[in-house]
C-alpha positions in Angstrom: 9.8 -15.3 11.3 6.2 -14.3 11.8 4.2 -11.8 9.2 4.9 -8.6 8.8 2.4 -5.9 10.4 0.2 -4.5 7.2 -1.2 -0.8 7.0 -3.6 0.7 3.7 -3.2 3.9 2.8 -7.4 4.0 1.3 -8.5 7.2 -0.7 -9.8 8.5 -4.1 -7.6 8.0 -7.1 -5.8 11.6 -7.0 -5.8 12.0 -2.8 -2.3 11.8 -3.1 -1.6 8.2 -1.9 1.3 7.1 -3.4 3.2 10.9 -3.0 2.5 10.0 1.1 3.9 6.8 0.8 7.5 8.4 -1.2 7.8 10.4 1.9 6.8 7.8 5.0 8.6 5.2 4.0 12.2 6.4 3.7 11.1 8.1 7.1 10.8 4.3 8.4 13.4 3.2 6.8 16.0 5.5 8.5 14.2 4.5 11.6 16.1 0.9 10.8 12.5 -1.0 9.6 12.3 -3.0 6.9 9.7 -1.8 4.5 7.6 -3.2 2.3 4.8 -2.0 0.0 2.4 -3.5 -2.5 0.0 -0.8 -5.3 -3.0 -2.1 -6.2 -4.1 -1.1 -9.6 -7.3 -0.8 -10.9 -5.7 -0.8 -14.7 -4.1 -2.8 -16.8 -0.3 -2.7 -16.3 3.1 -4.2 -17.6 6.2 -4.0 -16.2 7.9 -5.8 -18.9 8.1 -4.8 -22.3 8.8 -6.9 -26.3 12.3 -7.6 -27.1 12.6 -8.6 -23.6 13.3 -12.0 -22.6 11.0 -12.4 -19.9 8.9 -11.2 -22.2 9.1 -13.1 -24.7 9.2 -16.5 -22.0 6.1 -15.2 -20.8 4.6 -14.9 -24.5 5.1 -18.5 -24.8 2.9 -19.5 -22.2 4.3 -19.4 -18.5 2.0 -18.5 -15.9 5.1 -17.3 -13.8 7.9 -16.1 -14.8 10.6 -14.1 -12.4 13.5 -12.2 -13.5 16.5 -11.2 -10.4 20.1 -10.5 -10.3 21.9 -9.1 -7.6 20.0 -5.7 -6.4 15.9 -7.4 -7.2 13.8 -9.8 -8.8 10.1 -8.8 -10.8 7.9 -11.4 -10.3 4.9 -12.0 -13.8 2.1 -14.1 -12.7 -0.5 -15.2 -15.0 -4.4 -15.5 -13.3 -7.8 -16.2 -13.6 -8.9 -13.7 -11.0 -7.3 -11.1 -7.8 -5.3 -12.5 -6.2 -6.2 -11.5 -2.4 -4.7 -9.7 -0.5 -3.2 -12.2 1.4 -1.7 -13.5 -1.5 -0.3 -10.6 -2.1 0.9 -10.2 1.4 2.9 -14.1 1.3 4.8 -13.5 -1.5 5.8 -10.4 -0.7 8.1 -12.5 1.9 8.1 -12.6 6.5 11.6 -10.7 6.1 10.0 -7.4 6.9 9.3 -5.3 10.2 5.7 -3.6 7.4 4.2 -3.6 4.4 2.5 -0.6 3.1 -0.2 -0.7 1.2 -2.1 1.3 -1.1 -5.7 0.8 -2.3 -7.7 -2.4 -0.7 -10.4 -0.4 0.7 -12.6 -3.1 1.1 -10.3 -5.7 2.9 -9.9 -6.5 6.8 -6.6 -4.4 6.8 -5.8 -1.8 9.1 -5.8 1.5 7.0 -5.1 5.1 6.9 -7.4 7.3 5.1 -6.4 10.6 2.9 -8.3 13.9 2.8 -8.1 16.5 0.5 -11.2 18.8 1.4 -10.3 20.4 -2.0 -11.5 17.2 -4.1 -15.1 17.4 -2.2 -15.8 13.8 -1.9 -16.7 11.9 1.0 -14.6 10.2 3.7 -14.7 6.6 2.6 -14.2 4.7 5.6 -16.8 7.1 7.9 -18.8 8.1 4.8 -21.6 5.9 3.6 -20.1 2.8 6.0 -18.0 2.2 9.2 -15.0 0.7 8.4 -13.9 -0.7 11.9 -10.2 -0.8 10.7 -10.3 2.7 10.4 -7.3 3.5 12.7 -6.7 7.0 11.2 -7.8 9.9 9.1 -4.5 12.2 7.2 -6.4 15.1 6.0 -5.1 18.4 5.2 -8.4 20.0 6.7 -9.7 20.3 9.9 -12.0 17.1 10.5 -13.5 16.0 14.1 -13.7 11.8 13.7 -13.5 8.6 15.6 -10.0 8.6 14.4 -6.8 10.3 15.6 -6.1 13.0 12.6 -3.4 13.5 11.3 -1.9 15.9 9.2 -1.5 14.9 5.3 1.3 17.5 5.4 3.2 16.3 7.6 4.4 12.5 6.9 7.1 12.5 10.3 3.7 12.6 12.2 1.7 9.4 9.3 5.0 7.8 9.7 5.1 8.2 13.9 1.5 7.2 14.6 2.9 4.0 12.0 5.5 3.3 14.8 3.8 3.8 17.6 0.3 1.8 17.1 1.6 -1.3 15.4 5.6 -1.1 15.3 6.5 -0.9 19.1 
């Protein structure tokens, strides 16, 4: 299989990236697409918990610990430096149609930037630097830009754009 299409949603914290993705994913799934997601987290997070067997194996020194059931799997890997987005995409696999990433604003991935006027922040991809990978901006206020401006409050419109630009 070939590599899935990839698009990254970027924005300042609190803009609503996860909320929008929660709405876009079921729309794309409803259209028959196999969808993956990768979230970049700038903070430390823990998915494993003391007392669980998987935690015990990691605490014992396993560099990689994969836990799976009949329905899902989770991989916990220790690393010295953050993996590249390309490495993360490879882990996600090739059996998907599209992978939606959250974050990775410095990557060369095609992007949709989210913008909320009330936050009073400048655009990331059209602010101090001009990111050529920006495909569109999803905004809750009118903007005049060199890329399409989508309605942040209409996830159907965002899904339509993704399908039109990447999946057809």
